[in-house]
Structure formats: structure tokens, C-alpha cells
VOBA-1610 file (N, C-alpha, C; in pm, whole numbers, padded with zeros to 5 digits, always signed):
BEGIN
Met-01155-03146+02601Met-01185-03246+02500Met-01136-03382+02547Val-01213-03484+02518Val-01178-03619+02559Val-01054-03664+02484Gly-00956-03717+02557Gly-00833-03763+02495Gly-00736-03652+02458Cys-00770-03529+02490Cys-00682-03415+02459Cys-00663-03332+02585Pro-00591-03382+02682Pro-00580-03312+02811Pro-00516-03175+02801Asp-00435-03150+02700Asp-00369-03019+02685Asp-00445-02927+02592Gly-00559-02975+02539Gly-00635-02890+02448Gly-00582-02890+02307Ile-00480-02970+02278Ile-00425-02979+02143Ile-00421-03126+02104Cys-00487-03162+01997Cys-00491-03300+01953Cys-00403-03319+01831Gln-00346-03435+01819Gln-00266-03464+01702Gln-00351-03464+01576Glu-00478-03506+01587Glu-00565-03507+01470Glu-00707-03482+01515Glu-00763-03366+01482Glu-00896-03326+01526Glu-00987-03319+01403Thr-01104-03390+01407Thr-01191-03400+01291Thr-01329-03346+01323Thr-01385-03264+01230Thr-01522-03216+01241Thr-01598-03260+01117Ala-01729-03235+01114Ala-01811-03277+01000Ala-01773-03203+00874Ala-01720-03082+00887Ala-01693-03001+00768Ala-01553-03023+00714Thr-01454-03020+00802Thr-01315-03028+00756Thr-01234-03118+00846Thr-01116-03152+00800Thr-01020-03226+00880Thr-00896-03139+00896Thr-00861-03111+01022Thr-00748-03022+01050Thr-00644-03097+01130Thr-00521-03091+01087Thr-00411-03154+01160Thr-00329-03047+01229Val-00315-03060+01361Val-00237-02964+01440Val-00117-03036+01496Gln+00002-02989+01465Gln+00123-03050+01516Gln+00174-02972+01637Ser+00198-03044+01745Ser+00247-02982+01868Ser+00396-03009+01880Thr+00474-02904+01893Thr+00620-02917+01903Thr+00667-02860+02035Thr+00746-02936+02108Thr+00803-02890+02234Thr+00947-02846+02211Thr+00977-02723+02247Thr+01111-02667+02226Thr+01173-02634+02361Ser+01296-02680+02382Ser+01368-02648+02505Ser+01446-02519+02485Ile+01423-02423+02571Ile+01491-02294+02563Ile+01586-02281+02681Ala+01714-02264+02653Ala+01814-02248+02759Ala+01817-02101+02801Ile+01785-02075+02925Ile+01785-01938+02977Ile+01910-01920+03064Glu+01994-01825+03025Glu+02117-01799+03100Glu+02088-01696+03209Glu+02095-01740+03333Glu+02062-01651+03444Glu+02188-01583+03495Thr+02174-01462+03545Thr+02285-01386+03599Thr+02297-01410+03748Phe+02421-01427+03796Phe+02446-01452+03936Phe+02543-01348+03991Leu+02528-01317+04117Leu+02616-01225+04189Leu+02699-01304+04288Phe+02830-01288+04281Phe+02922-01360+04368Phe+02968-01265+04478Ile+02938-01298+04603Ile+02971-01213+04717Ile+03095-01269+04787Leu+03197-01186+04801Leu+03316-01219+04879Leu+03323-01119+04994Ala+03295-01163+05115Ala+03289-01072+05230Ala+03391-01115+05334Glu+03476-01019+05373Glu+03579-01049+05470Glu+03613-00922+05546Asn+03591-00921+05676Asn+03617-00802+05757Asn+03658-00846+05896Ile+03788-00868+05914Ile+03838-00913+06043Ile+03825-00803+06147Tyr+03843-00677+06105Tyr+03843-00564+06198Tyr+03711-00554+06275Ser+03600-00579+06207Ser+03469-00567+06271Ser+03429-00694+06345Gly+03511-00800+06332Gly+03477-00926+06397Gly+03379-01010+06320Ala+03340-00965+06201Ala+03244-01041+06121Ala+03314-01160+06056Pro+03246-01274+06046Pro+03308-01391+05982Pro+03312-01374+05831Lys+03394-01457+05765Lys+03392-01461+05620Lys+03255-01508+05573Leu+03206-01448+05468Leu+03075-01486+05416Leu+03082-01481+05264Asn+03103-01596+05203Asn+03116-01605+05058Asn+03000-01686+05003Tyr+02926-01628+04911Tyr+02812-01701+04856Tyr+02775-01648+04718Val+02699-01728+04646Val+02647-01693+04515Val+02497-01675+04527Ile+02444-01568+04468Ile+02299-01544+04469Ile+02256-01504+04329Ser+02141-01554+04287Ser+02092-01521+04154Ser+02035-01380+04152Ala+02034-01320+04033Ala+01982-01184+04019Ala+01835-01176+04058Leu+01762-01287+04041Leu+01620-01290+04077Leu+01599-01319+04225Gly+01705-01362+04294Gly+01694-01391+04436Gly+01633-01525+04469Asp+01613-01610+04367Asp+01549-01738+04391Asp+01648-01851+04417Phe+01778-01819+04416Phe+01881-01921+04440Phe+01997-01857+04513Ser+02049-01926+04613Ser+02171-01883+04680Ser+02245-02006+04731Glu+02376-01995+04738Glu+02457-02109+04780Glu+02586-02057+04841Val+02622-02111+04956Val+02746-02074+05024Val+02864-02136+04950Arg+02969-02060+04931Arg+03092-02108+04868Arg+03209-02089+04964Glu+03291-02191+04978Glu+03410-02181+05061Glu+03527-02137+04973Ile+03577-02017+04999Ile+03686-01961+04921Ile+03808-01942+05011Ala+03919-02005+04976Ala+04043-01992+05053Ala+04117-01866+05008Thr+04165-01788+05104Thr+04239-01666+05073Thr+04376-01669+05140Pro+04475-01602+05083Pro+04605-01591+05149Pro+04592-01518+05282Asp+04692-01532+05366Asp+04693-01461+05493Asp+04715-01312+05468Ser+04646-01231+05547Ser+04662-01086+05538Ser+04793-01044+05603Glu+04855-00940+05546Glu+04976-00885+05607Glu+04944-00793+05724Leu+04815-00765+05745Leu+04770-00683+05857Leu+04681-00767+05947Ser+04715-00775+06074Ser+04641-00862+06166Ser+04498-00814+06190Tyr+04473-00684+06170Tyr+04341-00628+06200Tyr+04253-00613+06076Met+04298-00663+05961Met+04222-00644+05838Met+04234-00767+05749Gly+04123-00808+05690Gly+04122-00924+05604Gly+04196-00901+05473Phe+04236-01009+05408Phe+04312-01001+05283Phe+04231-00932+05173Leu+04101-00957+05168Leu+04018-00903+05061Leu+03963-00764+05091Glu+03974-00722+05216Glu+03908-00598+05256Glu+03963-00477+05180Arg+03870-00398+05123Arg+03900-00274+05051Arg+03984-00297+04925Ser+03983-00418+04873Ser+04045-00441+04743Ser+03944-00411+04633Gly+03994-00380+04514Gly+03906-00361+04400Gly+03889-00492+04325Phe+03796-00497+04232Phe+03774-00620+04157Phe+03730-00589+04015Ala+03750-00687+03928Ala+03704-00677+03789Ala+03687-00817+03734Val+03585-00836+03653Val+03564-00962+03581Val+03594-00936+03435Met+03698-01003+03384Met+03738-00987+03244Met+03748-01123+03179Asn+03678-01140+03068Asn+03680-01267+02995Asn+03650-01385+03086Gly+03555-01367+03177Gly+03512-01474+03265Gly+03603-01500+03383Gln+03706-01418+03403Gln+03801-01436+03512Gln+03787-01322+03613Leu+03777-01356+03742Leu+03770-01256+03848Leu+03910-01219+03894Tyr+03941-01088+03889Tyr+04067-01036+03939Tyr+04041-00943+04057Leu+04138-00937+04149Leu+04131-00848+04264Leu+04256-00762+04269Phe+04239-00638+04313Phe+04348-00541+04308Phe+04367-00471+04442Gly+04490-00471+04491Gly+04528-00389+04604Gly+04458-00422+04734Gly+04432-00316+04811Gly+04380-00328+04946Gly+04489-00294+05046Pro+04454-00253+05168Pro+04554-00213+05267Pro+04655-00322+05301Ser+04613-00448+05289Ser+04704-00558+05320Ser+04824-00562+05226Asn+04802-00529+05099Asn+04908-00526+04998Asn+04857-00441+04882Asp+04888-00312+04884Asp+04818-00220+04795Asp+04857-00229+04648Lys+04960-00306+04615Lys+04996-00326+04474Lys+04970-00469+04427Met+04901-00545+04508Met+04873-00685+04479Met+04773-00701+04365Ile+04794-00801+04280Ile+04695-00848+04184Ile+04673-00996+04210Ala+04549-01035+04226Ala+04516-01176+04252Ala+04400-01216+04163Lys+04377-01346+04153Lys+04263-01394+04075Lys+04202-01516+04142Leu+04077-01542+04109Leu+04006-01657+04164Leu+04034-01778+04078Glu+04092-01882+04138Glu+04119-02008+04071Glu+04046-02118+04146Asp+03945-02178+04080Asp+03861-02278+04145Asp+03802-02217+04272Cys+03839-02265+04388Cys+03782-02213+04513Cys+03889-02149+04601Arg+03983-02082+04537Arg+04088-02015+04614Arg+04132-01888+04542Ile+04177-01791+04620Ile+04233-01668+04567Ile+04384-01684+04560Glu+04441-01661+04443Glu+04586-01675+04424Glu+04647-01542+04380Ile+04755-01502+04445Ile+04829-01383+04405Ile+04912-01417+04282Ile+04910-01330+04181Ile+04989-01353+04061Ile+05115-01267+04066Pro+05218-01300+03986Pro+05345-01226+03994Pro+05333-01079+03956Gln+05246-01045+03863Gln+05233-00906+03820Gln+05181-00819+03935Gln+05224-00695+03937Gln+05179-00601+04039Gln+05127-00472+03974Leu+05048-00398+04052Leu+05001-00268+04007Leu+05117-00168+04004Arg+05105-00067+03919Arg+05206+00039+03915Arg+05188+00136+04032Phe+05061+00157+04072Phe+05029+00248+04182Phe+04953+00171+04290Gly+04972+00211+04415Gly+04895+00149+04522Gly+04746+00176+04506Phe+04664+00081+04551Phe+04519+00095+04532Phe+04444+00042+04654Thr+04341+00117+04694Thr+04242+00069+04789Thr+04106+00120+04743Ser+04006+00034+04752Ser+03872+00073+04705Ser+03808+00177+04795Ala+03865+00201+04914Ala+03813+00308+04999Ala+03827+00443+04929Tyr+03930+00458+04846Tyr+03952+00582+04771Tyr+03917+00568+04623Gly+03964+00460+04561Gly+03964+00450+04416Gly+03850+00372+04355Ser+03857+00360+04221Ser+03753+00293+04144Ser+03816+00205+04037Val+03745+00098+04001Val+03787+00008+03894Val+03673-00001+03793Leu+03706+00006+03665Leu+03605-00001+03559Leu+03656-00091+03448Val+03575-00187+03406Val+03610-00274+03293Val+03564-00207+03163Leu+03658-00192+03072Leu+03629-00139+02938Leu+03686-00238+02836Gly+03600-00308+02764Gly+03647-00408+02670Gly+03716-00521+02741Asp+03841-00547+02704Asp+03918-00657+02762Asp+04015-00610+02870Ser+04002-00487+02916Ser+04095-00433+03016Ser+04020-00368+03131Ala+04089-00360+03244Ala+04035-00291+03361Ala+04112-00161+03381Leu+04038-00052+03399Leu+04097+00078+03430Leu+04092+00096+03581Ile+04208+00118+03643Ile+04221+00124+03788Ile+04272+00263+03824Cys+04191+00341+03894Cys+04222+00483+03912Cys+04201+00531+04056Phe+04274+00638+04091Phe+04249+00719+04212Phe+04259+00636+04340Gly+04350+00539+04342Gly+04354+00443+04452Gly+04422+00489+04578Gln+04478+00611+04579Gln+04543+00664+04698Gln+04492+00805+04726Tyr+04523+00856+04844Tyr+04475+00987+04887Tyr+04512+01095+04787Glu+04413+01171+04740Glu+04429+01281+04646Glu+04495+01238+04515Ser+04482+01111+04480Ser+04545+01061+04358Ser+04465+01098+04233Ser+04538+01123+04124Ser+04477+01140+03992Ser+04533+01038+03894Ser+04604+00938+03946Ser+04672+00838+03863Ser+04578+00727+03819Cys+04606+00672+03700Cys+04531+00559+03646Cys+04626+00461+03579Glu+04586+00336+03576Glu+04659+00235+03500Glu+04560+00136+03441Ser+04606+00063+03340Ser+04521-00033+03270Ser+04580-00172+03286Phe+04495-00271+03316Phe+04540-00409+03332Phe+04460-00497+03238Asp+04531-00577+03155Asp+04464-00657+03053Asp+04459-00806+03084Gly+04492-00843+03207Gly+04492-00984+03246Gly+04631-01043+03251Ser+04729-00976+03191Ser+04866-01026+03193Ser+04967-00920+03233Ser+04939-00793+03205Ser+05032-00687+03241Ser+04957-00557+03265Ser+05024-00467+03336Ser+04966-00337+03369Ser+05047-00227+03301Ser+04978-00125+03252Ser+05045-00011+03189Ser+04986+00118+03243Ile+05067+00223+03249Ile+05021+00352+03301Ile+04928+00417+03199Ala+04815+00464+03246Ala+04719+00536+03162Ala+04727+00685+03193Ser+04659+00764+03114Ser+04661+00909+03131Ser+04606+00949+03268Ala+04676+01040+03335Ala+04629+01091+03464Ala+04522+01197+03441Ser+04422+01199+03527Ser+04313+01295+03515Ser+04360+01435+03557Gln+04285+01536+03516Gln+04318+01674+03553Gln+04286+01701+03700Phe+04186+01632+03752Phe+04143+01650+03890Phe+04148+01515+03962Ser+04163+01519+04093Ser+04160+01396+04170Ser+04015+01355+04196His+03984+01230+04166His+03847+01181+04185His+03843+01071+04292Tyr+03936+01080+04390Tyr+03928+00981+04498Tyr+03802+01009+04580Tyr+03738+00905+04626Tyr+03604+00910+04687Tyr+03496+00944+04584Gly+03533+00941+04455Gly+03435+00960+04349Gly+03395+00826+04290Cys+03367+00825+04159Cys+03330+00698+04096Cys+03363+00703+03948Leu+03375+00584+03888Leu+03398+00566+03745Leu+03280+00494+03684Ala+03244+00531+03560Ala+03137+00461+03489Ala+03165+00464+03340Asn+03101+00372+03269Asn+03115+00361+03124Asn+03007+00444+03057Leu+03048+00545+02982Leu+02954+00628+02906Leu+02982+00609+02758Asn+02899+00529+02693Asn+02913+00505+02548Asn+03052+00457+02510Gly+03110+00371+02595Gly+03240+00313+02564Gly+03360+00390+02617Tyr+03336+00500+02687Tyr+03444+00581+02744Tyr+03431+00586+02896Ala+03546+00592+02963Ala+03546+00605+03109Ala+03514+00748+03148Val+03425+00763+03245Val+03391+00895+03299Val+03412+00891+03450Ala+03486+00989+03502Ala+03510+01004+03645Ala+03422+01116+03698Val+03352+01088+03808Val+03255+01184+03861Val+03292+01225+04003Asn+03312+01355+04022Asn+03329+01418+04154Asn+03451+01366+04228Gly+03473+01420+04346Gly+03585+01384+04430Gly+03569+01451+04565Tyr+03662+01423+04655Tyr+03645+01468+04794Tyr+03689+01612+04816Val+03804+01651+04765Val+03857+01786+04788Val+03766+01889+04723Ser+03749+02005+04785Ser+03652+02105+04740Ser+03671+02145+04594Lys+03795+02155+04547Lys+03818+02197+04408Lys+03780+02087+04309Asn+03762+01964+04358Asn+03729+01851+04270Asn+03586+01802+04287Val+03512+01857+04383Val+03391+01792+04431Val+03282+01782+04326Arg+03276+01872+04228Arg+03173+01865+04124Arg+03231+01836+03986Lys+03360+01811+03979Lys+03427+01794+03851Lys+03395+01658+03789Val+03369+01660+03659Val+03339+01539+03582Val+03431+01538+03460Glu+03498+01425+03437Glu+03590+01414+03324Glu+03565+01286+03246Ile+03596+01291+03116Ile+03584+01174+03029Ile+03721+01143+02971Leu+03755+01013+02963Leu+03885+00970+02911Leu+03869+00923+02767Arg+03928+00997+02676Arg+03931+00958+02535Arg+04076+00928+02495Ser+04098+00899+02368Ser+04231+00857+02323Ser+04338+00963+02348Phe+04300+01090+02350Phe+04397+01199+02370Phe+04409+01240+02516Gly+04337+01176+02606Gly+04346+01208+02747Gly+04211+01249+02806Trp+04217+01304+02927Trp+04095+01343+02997Trp+04051+01484+02956Ser+03922+01504+02946Ser+03866+01637+02922Ser+03741+01654+03007Glu+03709+01779+03038Glu+03598+01807+03129Glu+03462+01794+03061Leu+03365+01747+03139Leu+03224+01748+03100Leu+03151+01845+03194Ala+03021+01857+03177Ala+02941+01945+03263Ala+02956+01905+03409Glu+02968+02003+03497Glu+02982+01976+03640Glu+02856+01912+03696His+02877+01827+03797His+02764+01762+03863His+02681+01866+03940Pro+02549+01846+03950Pro+02464+01945+04019Pro+02490+01957+04169Arg+02541+01850+04231Arg+02558+01852+04378Arg+02704+01830+04415Glu+02741+01883+04531Glu+02877+01869+04582Glu+02887+01741+04664Ile+02879+01628+04596Ile+02874+01499+04664Ile+03002+01419+04637Tyr+03028+01324+04725Tyr+03132+01224+04704Tyr+03082+01093+04767Lys+03156+00985+04746Lys+03115+00851+04789Lys+02982+00809+04726Gln+02951+00863+04610Gln+02831+00823+04539Gln+02861+00700+04454Ser+02757+00633+04407Ser+02771+00525+04309Ser+02736+00580+04172Cys+02792+00521+04069Cys+02753+00561+03933Cys+02757+00441+03840Val+02676+00448+03735Val+02665+00337+03641Val+02625+00392+03505Gly+02680+00333+03400Gly+02642+00371+03265Gly+02511+00307+03225Val+02426+00383+03160Val+02299+00333+03105Val+02295+00371+02957Glu+02189+00334+02888Glu+02182+00361+02745Glu+02194+00511+02717Asn+02301+00546+02646Asn+02327+00686+02608Asn+02334+00781+02727Gly+02377+00730+02842Gly+02385+00818+02957Gly+02458+00756+03074Leu+02454+00826+03186Leu+02522+00784+03308Leu+02439+00829+03427Leu+02427+00743+03527Leu+02352+00775+03649Leu+02447+00785+03767Thr+02423+00883+03856Thr+02485+00882+03988Thr+02374+00860+04090Leu+02406+00782+04193Leu+02306+00747+04294Leu+02360+00779+04432Gly+02287+00857+04507Gly+02325+00889+04643Gly+02450+00975+04650Gly+02527+00953+04756Gly+02648+01032+04780Gly+02633+01117+04905Tyr+02747+01152+04961Tyr+02749+01233+05084Tyr+02779+01379+05048Glu+02703+01470+05107Glu+02723+01613+05083Glu+02754+01682+05215Asp+02873+01740+05225Asp+02917+01802+05350Asp+02826+01915+05395Ser+02773+01992+05300Ser+02694+02109+05336Ser+02564+02073+05407Val+02512+01953+05382Val+02389+01909+05450Val+02419+01808+05560Gly+02538+01746+05554Gly+02581+01658+05662Gly+02520+01519+05662Tyr+02475+01472+05547Tyr+02421+01335+05541Tyr+02424+01283+05397Tyr+02397+01153+05385Tyr+02392+01091+05253Tyr+02259+01123+05185Leu+02266+01151+05056Leu+02148+01188+04979Leu+02081+01066+04917Lys+01956+01085+04875Lys+01882+00981+04804Lys+01866+01014+04655Glu+01911+01130+04614Glu+01888+01175+04477Glu+01963+01091+04374Val+01899+01071+04260Val+01959+01007+04143Val+01964+01110+04031Phe+02082+01126+03969Phe+02098+01222+03860Phe+02143+01151+03733Leu+02098+01203+03619Leu+02130+01147+03488Leu+02214+01247+03408Leu+02326+01197+03352Leu+02405+01275+03258Leu+02378+01222+03117Arg+02326+01307+03031Arg+02298+01268+02892Arg+02323+01389+02802Asp+02399+01368+02696Asp+02434+01477+02604Asp+02496+01595+02678Asp+02580+01562+02778Asp+02653+01661+02858Asp+02561+01755+02935Val+02443+01706+02970Val+02349+01783+03052Val+02304+01694+03168Trp+02313+01747+03290Trp+02267+01674+03408Trp+02121+01708+03436Ser+02045+01607+03479Ser+01905+01629+03518Ser+01869+01533+03631Ala+01770+01572+03712Ala+01721+01485+03819Ala+01649+01366+03756Ala+01678+01244+03808Ala+01620+01124+03748Ala+01535+01043+03845Gly+01538+01077+03975Gly+01458+01002+04070Gly+01515+01007+04210Met+01459+00923+04296Met+01501+00916+04436Met+01517+00771+04477Leu+01621+00743+04555Leu+01635+00611+04615Leu+01535+00596+04729Lys+01490+00473+04754Lys+01401+00448+04866Lys+01476+00454+04998Glu+01602+00407+04996Glu+01682+00406+05117Glu+01823+00455+05084Val+01891+00503+05185Val+02030+00543+05170Val+02117+00425+05206Asn+02205+00386+05114Asn+02297+00276+05140Asn+02435+00313+05089Ile+02537+00269+05162Ile+02675+00286+05118Ile+02719+00151+05063Cys+02723+00137+04933Cys+02747+00005+04877Cys+02799+00015+04735Glu+02841-00100+04683Glu+02878-00111+04542Glu+02752-00119+04458Leu+02765-00076+04332Leu+02652-00079+04240Leu+02686-00170+04124Phe+02595-00262+04090Phe+02618-00355+03981Phe+02508-00341+03878Lys+02548-00352+03752Lys+02452-00346+03643Lys+02432-00485+03586Phe+02308-00534+03585Phe+02275-00662+03525Phe+02218-00636+03387Ser+02273-00702+03285Ser+02224-00681+03149Ser+02196-00814+03081
//
């Protein structure tokens, strides 16, 4: 239409009627999710690589993050430490350089805080899970069944699990922590849930896997991949736990040994 390049006129008149159409422009603020990568591995000779990338992959930016010196010459300060984001603050826990260390990201530097973990922790063995305003830090040492809770200011001992879930994983199932599998044969299929009275068993996992990833989903929990000694390689299977019943949920396209993040 002449004079109406957008197809909407402020006042459009025909022989029969007169119709007024009001065009309103509304600005909608879209909050995008970003993933912050902190990579440090002196042992392999790889350089530090710290950057931010959007969940959609359409934005990335290198960030310079200063870290304290490592107490081990062959391993970076951040290597094999655990992490948690609570109330918008990034915290880091343990690692071989200082296994009881707690640090946090302040501006563009990592700072060690005075508080320490009750138990030593390395992410090579253990898992960290944020529940509400606290982080649950578990299984951080060889054959460990110990857990503690950190609320941003202090750490307290939490209930120890019945089985060791080192080389296993933690996930949020309807507001409760669930530990899945472990390395030792007696623990390899064991699944436990942490409630107010302590840990109790759930249905055993279908496969004898460890080093798998897991994540809570709506009314359920997924495990992805994992290594199975009996077959001698990493699996691609995805399993779903729902209503205390395990079922096959799909297959990964590729086998990867990595952290798993849930974007919501």
C-alpha cells in the first residue's frame, strides 16, 4: 500500500467503513544463557583458555582470569577442582594442588577464601551438586562415601552414603540429591537418594558403568555414557530413572568424557 511500507497504516479508509489500526512497538528483554569455560592443564602443556560462550553458540569472548600459583609444578591451580554457582557467585573446591581449598571468582581473578573443606576433594573422583542455596560436595577421595554441604560462608558435614560413589555422579531428582554408581564392583550399580533422614537405596542401574554423566530432568534423572569394564570401552547409551524404574532413553552420537550442563 502506498505510504504504508509495513502494511499497517495509522488510519486506513474504505468506501464502507473507517478503521483505525494502532501499531505498538514493544521491547522484549531476552535473557540469554552463557557458559563460562575455565581451562588450565599445565601437565599436558596446553595453555590457559578462559572464555565465555553463549548457549546458542552465536557469541564467544576470551576472558583473562588470574589464578593463584599451583602448589604442584606439574598441575594447574584449577585442574580437577570442583565448581558450583550459588546466588550468582562461582565457587571452586579442592583439586590436587590443594584438596581442601575453597576459592571464588572475584571480578577477573580467582581468590582463595579462609574457609576450607572438611574432606579433601578432587573432581577426578568426586561430584558437586547445587541444591537450593548450598552445594553438596561428595566422594572426593579414593573409595570415599563422605559428603559435606557449603552455603557460601561455611561448610558442614552431611550424611555419608551407604556405598562409595567415587567415579560416579550426582544429580538433582525432584529436589533431592541422587548418587549413581561407583567404581568398586560392590558399588558399580548402586543408586542412592539423600533425604532428611539420610541415604536410602533406589533401583540399581541397568549397566555396570562408572565415569558417566547424569542430570536431573522433569520428574526423572538421566545418565549418559560411562565406562563399562566388561566391554572395555565407553558406552553411548542414555538411561532414564523415573518412578524408581530405569529404562533406555536413547543413544549419544559420540562418546565424550566431559562435564554435563543443564540449560533451563
